[in-house]
C-alpha positions in Angstrom: 0.0 0.0 0.0 2.7 2.6 0.8 4.4 1.7 -2.5 1.2 2.2 -4.4 0.6 5.5 -2.6 4.1 6.8 -3.5 3.7 5.8 -7.1 0.3 7.5 -7.3 1.8 10.7 -5.8 4.6 10.8 -8.3 2.2 10.1 -11.2 -0.1 12.9 -10.1 2.7 15.4 -9.5 4.1 14.7 -13.0 0.8 15.5 -14.5 -0.1 18.5 -12.5 -0.2 21.8 -14.4 0.8 25.2 -13.1 -2.2 27.2 -12.0 -3.4 30.0 -14.2 -3.8 33.6 -13.1 -7.0 33.9 -15.1 -9.2 31.6 -17.1 -11.8 32.8 -19.6 -14.4 30.0 -20.3 -17.7 29.3 -21.9 -16.5 31.1 -25.1 -16.5 30.5 -28.8 -12.7 30.8 -29.5 -11.3 31.1 -33.0 -7.6 30.4 -32.2 -6.0 31.0 -35.6 -4.1 27.8 -34.9 -4.7 25.1 -37.5 -3.7 22.3 -35.1 -6.4 23.5 -32.6 -8.8 25.8 -34.5 -11.6 26.0 -32.0 -11.8 26.0 -28.2 -14.1 26.9 -25.3 -11.5 28.3 -22.8 -8.2 30.0 -22.5 -5.9 30.1 -19.5 -3.2 32.7 -19.0 -0.3 33.0 -16.6 1.7 36.2 -16.4 2.0 37.5 -20.0 1.7 34.1 -21.7 -1.0 31.6 -22.8 -1.0 28.6 -20.6 -3.7 26.6 -22.2 -6.3 26.7 -25.0 -9.0 24.0 -25.1 -12.0 22.9 -23.2 -10.8 21.0 -20.1 -9.6 24.1 -18.2 -10.5 22.9 -14.7 -7.1 21.3 -14.0 -5.4 24.7 -14.6 -7.4 26.4 -11.8 -6.7 26.6 -8.1 -8.0 28.8 -5.3 -6.1 31.8 -6.6 -7.2 31.6 -10.2 -9.8 34.2 -11.4 -12.5 32.5 -13.5 -14.3 34.6 -16.1 -17.6 33.3 -17.6 -17.9 34.8 -21.2 -21.4 33.4 -21.7 -20.7 32.2 -25.2 -19.1 35.4 -26.5 -16.6 35.1 -29.3 -12.9 35.4 -28.5 -10.2 35.9 -31.2 -6.5 36.7 -31.2 -5.7 40.4 -30.6 -6.2 42.4 -33.8 -3.0 43.8 -35.4 -3.2 46.9 -37.7 -0.7 46.7 -40.5 -0.5 50.5 -41.2 -1.3 53.4 -39.0 0.1 56.9 -38.5 -0.4 56.6 -34.8 0.6 59.9 -33.3 -1.1 61.8 -36.1 -4.3 59.8 -35.4 -4.0 60.7 -31.7 -3.4 64.3 -32.6 -6.5 64.4 -34.9 -8.7 63.0 -32.1 -8.3 66.4 -30.4 -8.6 68.5 -33.5 -11.0 69.5 -36.2 -12.8 66.6 -37.9 -14.4 67.3 -41.3 -14.9 63.6 -42.3 -18.7 63.7 -42.2 -19.0 67.1 -44.1 -21.2 66.8 -47.2 -21.3 70.3 -48.6 -19.4 73.6 -48.9 -21.8 75.3 -46.4 -21.3 72.5 -43.9 -17.5 72.6 -44.3 -17.5 76.3 -43.5 -20.0 75.9 -40.6 -18.0 73.1 -38.9 -14.7 75.0 -39.5 -16.2 78.3 -38.0 -17.5 76.4 -34.9 -14.1 74.9 -34.3 -12.2 78.2 -34.9 -14.5 80.0 -32.4 -13.1 77.8 -29.6 -9.4 77.8 -30.8 -7.0 79.8 -28.7 -4.8 82.7 -29.7 -3.0 82.3 -33.0 -2.3 78.6 -32.8 -2.1 76.4 -35.8 -5.4 74.7 -36.8 -4.8 71.3 -38.2 -6.7 68.0 -38.6 -9.3 67.9 -41.2 -10.0 64.6 -42.9 -12.2 66.3 -45.5 -13.2 64.5 -48.7 -14.2 66.8 -51.6 -15.9 63.9 -53.4 -18.6 64.0 -50.7 -19.9 67.2 -52.1 -19.4 66.5 -55.8 -15.7 66.9 -56.3 -15.1 70.7 -56.0 -11.8 71.3 -54.2 -12.0 73.6 -51.2 -10.1 77.0 -51.4 -8.4 79.3 -48.9 -11.2 81.8 -49.6 -13.7 79.4 -48.0 -12.0 79.8 -44.6 -9.9 83.0 -44.7 -12.5 85.3 -43.3 -13.2 83.0 -40.3 -9.7 81.9 -39.6 -8.8 84.9 -37.5 -5.1 85.0 -36.8 -4.7 81.2 -37.0 -2.6 79.7 -39.7 -4.5 76.7 -41.1 -3.5 73.4 -42.8 -6.2 70.8 -42.9 -5.6 67.5 -44.8 -7.7 65.5 -47.1 -8.5 62.2 -45.4 -6.0 60.3 -47.5 -3.1 62.6 -46.3 -1.9 63.3 -49.9 -3.5 66.7 -50.2 -4.2 69.6 -47.8 -5.8 73.0 -47.7 -3.8 76.0 -46.4 -5.4 79.4 -45.6 -3.8 82.6 -46.8 -1.9 83.1 -43.6 -0.2 79.7 -43.9 0.6 80.2 -47.5 2.3 83.5 -46.7 4.2 82.0 -43.8 5.4 79.2 -46.2 6.4 81.7 -48.9 4.0 80.2 -51.5 3.0 82.7 -54.2 1.9 82.6 -57.8 5.6 82.4 -58.7 6.4 79.4 -56.6 7.3 76.4 -58.7 6.0 72.9 -58.0 8.5 70.9 -55.9 9.5 67.4 -57.3 6.8 64.9 -56.5 4.2 67.6 -55.6 1.8 70.2 -57.0 0.7 73.7 -55.9 -2.7 74.1 -57.3 -3.2 77.5 -58.8 -6.3 79.4 -60.1 -6.3 79.0 -63.9 -7.3 82.6 -64.4 -5.2 84.5 -61.9 -2.3 82.1 -61.3 -2.7 82.6 -57.6 -2.4 79.5 -55.3 -5.9 78.3 -54.3 -4.6 76.8 -51.0 -4.6 73.2 -52.2 -1.2 71.4 -52.0 -0.6 67.9 -53.3 1.9 65.3 -52.0 5.4 66.7 -51.7 4.1 70.3 -51.9 2.5 69.8 -48.5 6.0 69.7 -47.0 6.3 73.4 -47.9 3.8 74.0 -45.0 4.6 71.1 -42.8 8.2 72.3 -42.4 7.0 75.5 -40.8 4.3 74.0 -38.6 5.1 74.4 -34.9 6.3 71.1 -33.6 4.5 69.4 -30.8 6.2 69.3 -27.4 7.1 66.0 -25.8 4.1 66.5 -23.5 1.8 67.0 -26.5 3.3 64.0 -28.2 2.8 61.9 -25.1 -0.8 63.0 -25.0 -1.3 62.1 -28.6 0.1 58.6 -27.9 -2.2 58.2 -24.9 -5.3 59.2 -27.0 -4.2 56.9 -29.9 -3.5 53.9 -27.6 -6.8 54.2 -25.8 -8.7 54.5 -29.1 -6.9 51.4 -30.5 -7.5 49.3 -27.4 -11.2 50.2 -27.4 -11.4 48.7 -30.9 -9.7 45.4 -30.0 -6.2 46.1 -31.3 -3.3 44.7 -29.3 -0.6 45.8 -31.8 -0.1 48.4 -34.6 2.5 48.7 -37.3 3.2 52.5 -37.2 4.4 54.1 -40.4 5.2 57.3 -38.7 4.0 60.8 -38.7 7.2 62.8 -38.3 9.6 60.8 -40.4 9.4 58.0 -37.7 12.2 59.1 -35.4 10.2 61.5 -33.3 7.5 58.9 -33.2 9.9 56.2 -32.1 11.4 58.4 -29.4 7.9 59.0 -28.1 7.2 55.3 -27.9 10.6 54.6 -26.3 9.9 57.2 -23.7 6.6 55.6 -22.8 8.0 52.0 -22.8 10.9 52.9 -20.5 8.5 54.5 -18.0 6.1 51.5 -18.2 3.4 53.6 -19.8 3.1 51.9 -23.3 -0.1 49.9 -23.2 -0.1 48.5 -26.7 2.5 46.7 -28.9 4.1 48.9 -31.6 6.3 48.0 -34.5 7.8 51.4 -35.4 8.9 52.3 -39.0 11.1 55.2 -40.0 11.7 57.0 -43.3 13.6 54.9 -45.9 15.9 57.9 -46.6 17.3 57.4 -43.1 18.1 53.7 -43.5 21.8 54.2 -42.6 20.9 55.9 -39.4 18.5 53.0 -38.5 21.2 50.5 -39.3 23.6 52.2 -37.0 20.9 52.6 -34.3 20.2 48.9 -34.4 23.9 48.0 -34.0 23.9 50.0 -30.7 20.4 49.4 -29.4 19.2 46.2 -30.9 15.6 45.9 -32.3 13.6 46.4 -29.2 11.4 43.9 -27.4 7.9 42.3 -27.6 6.2 45.5 -26.7 8.2 48.0 -28.8 10.2 47.0 -31.9 11.8 48.7 -34.8 13.8 47.7 -37.9 11.3 48.7 -40.6 11.6 51.5 -43.2 8.8 53.3 -45.0 9.1 54.7 -48.6 6.8 56.3 -51.1 6.5 55.5 -54.8 3.4 57.5 -55.6 0.4 59.5 -54.2 -3.2 58.6 -53.9 -6.3 57.9 -56.1 -8.4 60.6 -54.4 -5.7 63.2 -55.0 -5.2 62.0 -58.6 -1.5 61.5 -57.7 -1.4 57.6 -57.8 0.9 56.6 -60.6 -0.8 54.7 -63.5 0.2 53.6 -67.0 -2.9 55.3 -68.5 -4.3 58.8 -67.7 -7.1 59.4 -65.2 -10.6 59.7 -66.8 -11.2 63.0 -65.0 -7.6 64.3 -65.4 -6.7 63.1 -69.0 -3.4 65.1 -68.9 -2.1 63.2 -65.8 -1.0 59.7 -65.0 -0.1 60.6 -61.4 3.1 61.4 -59.6 6.3 59.7 -58.6 6.5 61.1 -55.1 10.1 60.1 -54.6 12.9 60.2 -57.1 12.9 56.6 -58.4 16.7 56.5 -58.8 17.1 57.4 -55.2 14.3 55.1 -53.9 15.8 52.1 -55.8 19.2 52.8 -54.2 17.7 53.1 -50.7 15.7 49.9 -51.1 18.7 47.8 -52.3 21.0 49.2 -49.6 18.5 48.9 -46.7 17.6 45.4 -47.7 21.2 44.3 -47.9 21.7 45.7 -44.4 18.9 43.3 -43.2 16.3 46.0 -42.6 12.6 45.4 -43.6 11.4 47.6 -46.4 7.8 48.8 -46.9 6.9 51.1 -49.8 3.6 52.9 -50.5 2.3 52.1 -54.0 -1.2 52.6 -55.1 -1.3 53.0 -58.9 -0.7 49.9 -61.2 2.5 51.4 -62.6 3.8 52.2 -59.1 3.1 48.6 -57.9 4.9 47.1 -60.9 7.9 49.4 -60.4 8.4 48.6 -56.7 7.9 44.8 -57.4 10.7 45.1 -60.0 13.0 46.6 -57.4 12.1 44.0 -54.8 12.8 41.2 -57.4 16.1 42.8 -58.1 16.9 42.9 -54.4 15.9 39.2 -54.1 18.3 38.2 -56.8 21.1 40.2 -55.2 20.6 38.7 -51.8 18.7 35.4 -52.0 20.1 34.4 -48.6 17.9 37.0 -46.8 14.4 36.6 -45.4 13.2 39.9 -46.9 9.5 40.0 -46.3 9.2 43.1 -48.4 5.9 44.9 -48.1 3.8 47.0 -50.5 1.7 49.4 -48.5 -1.8 49.6 -50.0 -1.3 47.6 -53.2 -4.5 49.0 -54.5 -4.5 48.9 -58.3 -2.7 46.0 -59.8 -1.9 44.6 -63.2 -2.7 40.9 -63.7 1.0 40.1 -63.7 1.5 41.9 -60.3 -1.2 39.7 -58.6 0.9 36.6 -59.3 4.2 38.2 -58.5 3.3 39.0 -54.8 3.1 35.4 -53.9 6.1 34.3 -56.1 8.3 37.0 -54.5 6.8 36.5 -51.0 6.0 40.2 -51.0 3.4 41.2 -48.4 0.3 43.1 -49.9 -0.3 45.4 -46.9 -3.9 46.4 -47.6 -6.7 48.4 -46.0 -10.1 47.0 -46.8 -12.2 50.0 -45.6 -10.7 52.0 -48.5 -12.5 49.8 -50.9 -16.0 50.6 -49.7 -15.0 54.3 -49.4 -13.2 54.7 -52.8 -15.9 52.6 -54.4 -18.4 55.4 -54.1 -16.5 57.6 -56.7 -13.6 55.6 -58.2 -15.4 55.2 -61.5 -14.9 59.0 -62.0 -11.1 58.3 -62.1 -10.7 54.9 -63.6 -12.1 52.7 -66.4 -13.8 49.4 -65.5 -10.8 47.3 -66.6 -8.6 49.0 -64.0 -11.3 49.0 -61.4 -11.6 45.2 -61.7 -8.1 44.9 -60.5 -8.7 47.2 -57.5 -8.5 45.9 -53.9 -8.2 42.3 -55.2 -8.3 40.6 -51.8 -9.6 37.2 -53.0 -7.3 37.0 -56.1 -4.2 37.7 -54.0 -5.2 35.2 -51.3 -5.9 32.5 -53.9 -2.5 33.1 -55.4 -1.1 32.3 -51.8 0.1 35.9 -51.1 0.3 36.8 -47.4 -2.3 39.5 -47.5 -2.5 41.7 -44.4 -5.1 44.1 -43.3 -5.2 47.4 -41.4 -6.7 50.9 -41.6 -4.2 53.6 -42.6 -5.6 55.6 -39.6 -6.4 58.5 -39.5 -7.1 58.1 -43.2 -9.7 55.5 -42.4 -11.3 54.5 -39.1 -9.1 52.5 -36.7 -11.6 49.7 -36.5 -11.0 46.0 -37.5 -14.7 45.3 -37.4 -15.3 47.9 -40.1 -12.4 46.4 -42.1 -13.8 42.8 -41.8 -17.2 44.1 -42.9 -15.6 45.8 -45.9 -13.7 42.8 -47.0 -16.5 40.3 -46.5 -19.4 42.4 -48.1 -17.6 45.1 -50.2 -20.8 47.1 -49.8 -19.8 50.8 -50.5 -20.6 53.3 -47.8 -23.3 54.9 -49.9 -25.1 51.5 -49.9 -25.4 51.6 -53.7 -23.7 48.2 -54.0 -25.6 45.9 -51.7 -24.2 42.8 -53.4 -20.7 44.2 -53.2 -18.5 46.4 -55.3 -16.8 44.0 -57.7 -18.2 41.1 -55.5 -15.9 38.5 -57.0 -13.3 39.9 -54.7 -15.3 39.3 -51.5 -13.6 37.0 -48.9 -14.8 34.9 -46.0 -14.9 36.0 -42.3 -12.1 33.5 -41.5 -9.9 34.8 -44.3 -10.4 38.4 -43.0 -9.6 37.4 -39.5 -6.4 35.8 -40.6 -5.4 39.0 -42.5 -5.8 40.9 -39.2 -4.0 38.5 -37.0 -1.8 35.6 -38.2 -0.7 37.2 -41.5 0.1 40.5 -39.8 2.2 38.7 -37.2 4.2 37.1 -40.1 4.5 40.4 -41.9 6.2 41.9 -38.8 8.5 38.9 -38.1 6.4 38.0 -35.0 4.7 34.8 -36.0 6.4 32.8 -33.2 5.1 35.2 -30.5 1.7 36.4 -31.5 -1.1 36.4 -34.1 -2.7 33.1 -32.9 -3.9 31.6 -29.6 -1.5 28.8 -28.6 0.2 27.6 -25.5 3.4 29.6 -24.9 2.5 32.6 -27.1 1.8 36.1 -25.8 -1.6 36.5 -24.2 -3.1 39.0 -26.6 -6.8 38.6 -27.4 -10.1 40.3 -28.0 -13.7 39.5 -27.0 -16.5 40.4 -29.3 -20.2 40.9 -28.7 -21.2 38.7 -31.6 -20.1 35.5 -33.3 -18.8 36.8 -36.7 -19.3 33.4 -38.2 -23.0 33.1 -37.5 -24.4 36.6 -38.0 -25.4 37.9 -41.4 -22.5 39.6 -43.2 -24.3 42.9 -43.3 -24.6 42.9 -39.5 -20.9 42.4 -38.9 -20.5 46.2 -38.7 -22.7 46.3 -35.6 -20.4 44.0 -33.6 -18.7 45.7 -30.5 -15.4 45.0 -28.7 -16.2 44.0 -25.1 -12.7 43.4 -23.8 -9.1 43.7 -25.0 -6.2 41.8 -23.3 -2.6 42.7 -24.0 0.3 40.8 -22.4 -2.2 39.0 -20.1 -3.7 42.2 -18.8 -7.2 43.6 -19.4 -6.3 46.8 -21.1 -9.8 47.8 -22.2 -13.3 46.8 -21.0 -16.8 48.0 -21.6 -17.5 47.7 -17.9 
């Protein structure tokens, strides 16, 4: 009997599990893990996942907190592949013109905001869309009489065009005699030659360089607003493409991380023109940690569709004299891409037009041949309008199409003004890219579009334009499933950021990042996905956002 007792004790001890700090049970869990795709409970200890399955009782003891989810859906924490995080946080506290539908409303909202602005401070923000009121571009004359002493520069929602008032134009030295900078345009009145106030792409820097920089305190406040906003929408990580060339952004994140005040994971990108500086920085400081990482570079090939600056082979329908802009000198950009990649840095380049996408894929292919030994994971940010050949090349070259599905249901309201049907059929081709085995990733481009993965999933699954004029979907052949969209926001994004062994799925030993939703995305009607709410966001094992 004593011998049997000892053997039983040893057997039990060998099969005991460490107790979890917290267990969430009675849930419908989509794990993202093909070896264990569904579960009913998840146990966490410290910052890691201890168990995912159904038999959770053996992971609980008297100190374990048990949380009954009453059948709610639980998914890996959402990752956004492309944000301008500090800019978004700044915009949350500034003028918002996104919902404006007419010139009169534009002026009214602007006047109301200006009445409460202090002194002669800069007025920024904006997010206006001239297509919402028929396509007429706003002018400085719309706002000059109500700007007071404030210099104004308010951006179109895509960030590739802005409106300056006359005070800002004067401060920037922009007159009828000012030439267009390379990669940009100063829009001028065709009759008088005077600048209208509209600046496109690189011309916006004529104003940005004189805008009063935010203080460290203001940057910290922008970060706090942005992080709270992201967590409330279920994001546990963002890939930040920078607002201030990336270095000020990264310094802000590092300041928060060192002081223990960074509540969300960030992968911080800096401008590709500074690749040598980043290379040296990494040699001294490494690449960060699970909470804050760096090592990525962001470049620009062209502009945007809305600003008619995306680079195409053929002219725009509504601007027949233009095929768009090359925002960066292509000789320089190619040089930077090849050098940065050879140094082991990750390169991500903005490309929207079909010609821009082909151009950057050619450079990536050249880099691949020069250094076949490197795990490149090149990224094309947006990858909106593709040639048929480009669709196949993404998978073959293992280039990441870093896409933002909300843009599809927004642009779809007016894109036919710009492009013919042949080009539109190759716009936001989510399904074609996935079927070719490309590692498609999803995000928002916030503040260009809402920082909301539910809105993104809805867009990818239904492709119903925001004006509800395409109830069956805008080019419905490119609609994808809920599970495909979830993968694009989780697993695929983790791979695109070299974090597939740490996050993106719910599996024992991985980081405890997950999100709880009000509805089961798999069982509700696709058109109702947009009504789903985030109930809880867990980052690093800690409840970082809750509706309670």
